[in-house]
C-alpha positions in Angstrom: -10.0 124.7 72.2 -13.0 127.2 72.3 -15.1 127.2 75.3 -19.0 127.6 74.6 -21.4 128.3 76.5 -24.1 126.1 76.8 -27.2 128.3 76.4 -29.6 125.1 76.1 -28.1 124.0 79.3 -29.3 126.8 81.1 -32.6 127.0 79.6 -33.4 123.1 80.2 -36.6 122.2 82.5 -34.0 119.6 84.0 -31.5 122.5 85.2 -34.4 124.6 86.4 -35.5 121.7 88.6 -32.3 121.4 89.9 -31.7 125.0 90.4 -35.3 124.8 91.9 -34.0 122.8 95.0 -31.2 124.4 95.8 -33.5 127.2 96.2 -35.9 125.4 98.4 -33.2 123.8 100.4 -31.2 127.2 101.3 -35.2 128.8 102.1 -35.9 125.7 104.1 -33.0 126.4 106.6 -34.8 129.2 107.9 -38.8 128.5 107.2 -38.8 124.8 107.1 -42.6 125.8 105.5 -40.8 126.3 102.4 -41.4 129.4 100.0 -44.6 130.7 98.4 -44.8 129.6 94.8 -44.6 133.0 93.4 -41.5 133.0 94.9 -39.8 130.7 92.8 -40.7 133.0 89.9 -38.2 135.4 91.0 -35.2 133.0 92.0 -34.6 130.6 88.6 -34.4 134.4 86.7 -31.8 135.6 88.7 -29.8 133.1 89.4 -29.3 131.4 86.2 -28.5 134.8 84.4 -25.0 135.1 83.7 -25.2 139.0 83.2 -26.5 139.1 87.2 -23.5 136.8 88.2 -20.9 139.2 89.2 -24.0 140.7 91.5 -22.9 137.5 93.9 -19.7 138.2 94.3 -18.6 139.2 97.5 -21.9 138.2 99.2 -23.0 134.9 101.5 -25.7 134.2 103.7 -25.0 136.9 106.0 -25.6 139.2 103.5 -28.9 139.5 102.9 -31.7 140.2 100.1 -31.8 144.2 100.9 -27.9 144.7 101.0 -27.6 142.5 97.8 -29.8 144.8 95.7 -28.6 148.2 97.5 -24.6 146.8 96.3 -26.3 146.3 92.9 -29.3 148.2 91.8 -28.9 146.9 88.2 -30.4 143.8 89.6 -33.9 145.7 89.7 -33.2 147.1 86.0 -36.3 145.6 83.6 -36.8 143.1 86.4 -40.5 142.7 85.8 -39.4 142.3 81.9 -36.9 139.3 82.9 -39.5 137.7 84.7 -41.9 137.8 82.5 -39.8 136.4 79.6 -38.9 133.5 82.0 -42.3 132.8 83.0 -42.7 129.6 80.8 -39.0 127.9 81.6 -40.1 128.4 85.3 -43.1 127.0 85.1 -41.7 124.2 83.1 -38.9 123.4 85.7 -41.8 123.8 88.4 -43.7 121.3 86.7 -40.7 118.6 86.2 -39.5 119.2 90.0 -43.3 118.0 90.8 -43.8 115.5 88.5 -40.0 114.4 89.0 -40.6 114.4 92.6 -37.8 116.5 93.3 -39.6 119.3 94.9 -43.5 119.2 95.7 -46.2 121.6 96.3 -47.3 121.5 100.1 -50.2 123.4 102.1 -50.7 127.0 100.9 -49.0 126.2 97.8 -45.2 125.8 99.1 -42.5 124.2 97.7 -40.5 121.8 99.9 -37.9 119.5 98.5 -39.7 115.8 97.7 -37.1 112.9 97.2 -35.2 112.2 100.3 -32.7 110.5 98.0 -31.2 113.3 96.0 -28.2 114.0 96.9 -26.2 116.7 99.2 -23.8 118.6 96.5 -25.9 119.1 93.5 -22.8 121.2 92.0 -20.5 118.2 91.2 -19.9 117.5 87.7 -21.4 120.7 86.6 -19.2 123.3 84.7 -18.2 126.6 86.7 -21.2 128.8 85.1 -23.8 126.2 85.7 -22.6 126.1 89.6 -22.2 129.4 90.5 -26.0 129.2 89.5 -26.8 126.3 92.3 -24.8 128.3 94.6 -26.5 131.2 93.7 -29.9 130.1 93.7 -29.1 128.3 97.7 -28.0 132.2 98.9 -31.0 133.8 97.3 -33.2 131.0 98.6 -31.8 131.7 101.9 -32.2 135.7 101.8 -35.6 135.1 100.9 -36.5 133.3 103.8 -34.8 135.7 106.3 -36.5 138.5 104.0 -40.0 137.3 105.1 -43.1 137.2 103.5 -43.7 136.6 99.5 -45.4 140.1 99.7 -41.7 141.6 101.5 -39.7 139.7 99.2 -41.2 141.4 96.3 -42.1 144.7 97.7 -37.9 144.9 98.2 -37.5 143.9 94.6 -39.9 147.1 93.3 -42.3 144.5 92.5 -45.7 143.7 92.7 -47.8 141.1 93.3 
């Protein structure tokens, strides 16, 4: 049997909203105010990209954003282009997430988890690749919150706002 990689599922705004919830959940464990909207534009392209999945190997919540980037400098190669090319996907995921109440925008354009009825384990029933993306989104959310401000996060990644 041949196993096909489901690119459509990964670029589906519903899955993007799912990743966004995971990212926000990880973030609010450290900072209950939630991430500022520009940080969400980093999360999805970094966690959905299968080519970056190996960079998450041997990491956990204690690793941190800076150490992750130091261990895997290839993440920053063409990062701006990767982010720019994913803007429509991320915007669609944010819109769908807000319309479906999975996430919501709060004061200061910060994302917080919306509907409290979402299941705790967002990975149940997903393929291994999609499960990894969800877990990595949570981890990246946690790292981003511990890194500090949106400007600090962008600076750490070698990007400008």
